[in-house]
LOVEXDO-30841 format. One record per residue (C-alpha): x negated, y negated, z; residue in three letters. Coordinates in steps of 0.05 Angstrom, whole numbers, plus 32768, in hexadecimal, padded with zeros to 4 digits. Layout:
N
XYZALA/...
END
This chain:
221
7F5C80A880ECMET/7F5280F180D9ALA/7F2A8100809BHIS/7F5381258067ILE/7F2D81538039THR/7F50815E7FF5PRO/7F5F81A47FDEPHE/7F2A81C27FB0PRO/7F3781AB7F69GLY/7F6481727F7FALA/7F5881317F59PRO/7F3280FB7F7EALA/7F5C80BE7F90PRO/7F5A80877F5BALA/7F31804B7F6FPRO/7F55800B7F81LEU/7F217FE07F5ELEU/7EF37FF47F25SER/7EB97FCC7F0AVAL/7EA67FED7EC8ASP/7E647FDC7EA5ARG/7E6D7F927EB3VAL/7E3B7F607E98SER/7E3F7F167EABLEU/7E1B7EDB7E8CGLU/7E127E917E97TYR/7E097E687E58ARG/7DE47E257E57THR/7DD37DFA7E1BPRO/7D8D7E177E1DASP/7D957E607E2EARG/7DC07E9A7E46VAL/7DB47EB37E8CVAL/7DCB7EFB7E9AARG/7DE57F017EE1ALA/7DF77F4C7EDFTHR/7DEE7F837EACHIS/7E1F7FBC7EA5ARG/7E307FC37EEFVAL/7E617FFA7F03SER/7E80800E7F45PHE/7EC380227F63ASP/7EE480097FA2VAL/7F1A80357FC3HIS/7F5380237FF1GLU/7F3A800C8036ALA/7EF1800D801FASP/7EC07FDC803DARG/7E947FD87FFFPHE/7E567FAC8004VAL/7E317F8E7FC9LEU/7DE97F897FE4LEU/7DB17F647FC0GLY/7D7F7F2C7FC2ALA/7D947EE47FB8SER/7D9D7ED57F6EGLY/7DA97F1D7F57CYS/7DF07F107F40GLY/7E197F2E7F78LYS/7E417EEE7F87SER/7E4D7EE47F3CTHR/7E687F2B7F3ALEU/7E967F1C7F74LEU/7EB07EDF7F4FLYS/7EBE7F0B7F13ALA/7EE67F3B7F3FVAL/7F0D7EFF7F58ALA/7F1C7EEC7F11GLY/7EF57EAB7F10PHE/7EC37EC47EDBILE/7ED17EEE7E9EGLU/7EA07F277E90PRO/7E787F247E4FTHR/7E797F707E4DGLU/7EA17FA67E71GLY/7EE07F9D7E9AGLU/7EFA7F987EE1ILE/7F3A7FBD7EF4ARG/7F667FB87F31LEU/7F977FF27F37GLU/7F8980007EEDASP/7F9C7FB97ED8ARG/7F647F917EB7VAL/7F517F537EE0VAL/7F5C7F177EB2CYS/7F5D7EDE7EE5GLY/7F667ECC7F2EPRO/7FA17EE97F54GLY/7FBD7EF17F9BPRO/7FA97F3B7F9AASP/7F607F247FA1ARG/7F517EEE7FD5ILE/7F0A7ED37FE0VAL/7EEB7EBC8021VAL/7EAF7E918010PHE/7E727E7F8039GLN/7E897E36803CGLU/7EBC7E3D8074PHE/7EBF7DF1807EASP/7EEF7DEC8044GLN/7F2C7DF08072LEU/7F577DB18068PRO/7F457D8880A7PRO/7F8B7D6980ACTRP/7FAD7DAC80B4LYS/7FB07DD480F5THR/7F977E1B80F8VAL/7FDE7E3580EFLEU/7FEB7E0680B4ASP/7FAA7E1B8093ASN/7FC17E648094VAL/80097E588080THR/7FF97E278047PHE/7FE57E5B8012PRO/80227E858023LEU/80507E4A8019LEU/802B7E2F7FDCALA/80307E737FB9SER/807A7E777FCBARG/80707EBE7FE4ARG/80937EB18026LEU/80C37E7E8044GLY/80AB7E50807BARG/80C37E7C80B5ARG/80A67EBC8098GLU/80647E998087ALA/805E7E8080CEARG/806C7EC580EBGLU/80377EE680BFARG/80047EAF80CDALA/800E7EB68118LEU/80067F028113ASP/7FC57EFD80ECVAL/7FA97EC68118LEU/7FB77EF38154ALA/7F8F7F2B8132LYS/7F527EFD8129VAL/7F587EE48171GLY/7F6F7E9D8163LEU/7FB57E9D8182SER/7FA07E6781B3LYS/7F887E39817CPHE/7FC37E37814BVAL/7FCD7DEC8158ASP/7F837DDB8155ALA/7F637DB4811CTYR/7F257DCE80F7PRO/7EF67D988113HIS/7F027DB48159THR/7EED7DFB8146LEU/7EA97E1D8145SER/7E8C7E388104GLY/7EA07E7F8116GLY/7EE77E6A8127MET/7EEE7E4580E5LYS/7ED87E8480C1GLN/7F0B7EAC80E7ARG/7F417E7B80CFVAL/7F287E868088ALA/7F2C7ED18090ILE/7F727ECC80AFALA/7F897EA08075ARG/7F707ED48044ALA/7F8E7F108068LEU/7FD17EED8070ALA/7FD87EF08024MET/7FD27F3C802AGLN/7FA37F457FEEPRO/7F957F887FD1ARG/7F4A7F787FD7VAL/7F297F468007LEU/7EEB7F287FE7LEU/7EB67F0B8015MET/7E7A7EE57FF9ASP/7E437EE3802FGLU/7E797EC9805FPRO/7E4C7EC7809DPHE/7E0B7EAE807EALA/7E137E678098ALA/7E1E7E7D80E0LEU/7DE97E878116ASP/7DD07ECE8123ALA/7DFA7EDA8161LEU/7E3A7EBF8142THR/7E2D7EE58102ARG/7E277F268129ARG/7E677F18814FARG/7E8C7F08810FMET/7E757F4A80F0GLN/7E907F6F812DGLU/7ED17F49812AGLU/7ED87F5880E0LEU/7ECF7FA380EDLEU/7F027FA18127ALA/7F337F7D80F9LEU/7F287FB180C3TRP/7F367FE980F5GLU/7F797FC98104GLU/7F8E7FB380BEVAL/7F667FE38090ARG/7F607FB18057PHE/7F337FBE801BTHR/7EF37F94801ELEU/7EBF7F817FEALEU/7E877F5E8010PHE/7E497F3B7FF4VAL/7E0A7F34801DTHR/7DBE7F318014HIS/7DB37F4D805ASER/7DA57F988060ILE/7DB77F9680AAGLU/7DFA7F75809BGLU/7E097FA68063ALA/7DFD7FE18091LEU/7E277FC280C8GLY/7E627FAC809DVAL/7E667FDE8064GLY/7E818024805ESER/7E6280278018ARG/7E287FFE7FFBILE/7E1B7FEF7FB2GLY/
END
């Protein structure tokens, strides 16, 4: 894709996602634990933005706030200039625990289920979209397989396909490959980049690995 340089003086494109001076806290009966303090960053359309940091620094908590699972104690999160007030289909999360696929559903049923449950598509349209996304992640031959017959990397590809089928404005990934062995993790990173080249989705990716951040991200925060 050609790089387009804006005319001098032209306004910069508005960010798709804005995290503006966000602080997050956990409260227990004994104390208040601050997870983040006035964090700010912008994510633009088709960015691969990586939140990089050591374990326990609050990056996964911040991702949950972007998803709408946690309310900031200070600041705000905006998606297309609308304040995020809760979960929504415009932000889909792929977690590290990929074994959460319902074991009684086939690969195809696992991907179509959220589309049908949200009533966004009819059964035929949901099946067509699911088959298209499964083809993109290289699982066309496994649409009738059950999760217990799949490897860890294949299960994670099903989880990614399920998320992308919902066509979110932002795909949120919380250390999605951390539980995989080194070779599978590297292959999944390459597959994620190949999929991004084809679909050009917007990605917010959490990792504690500098190597993974440099490999996956177009911007690192």
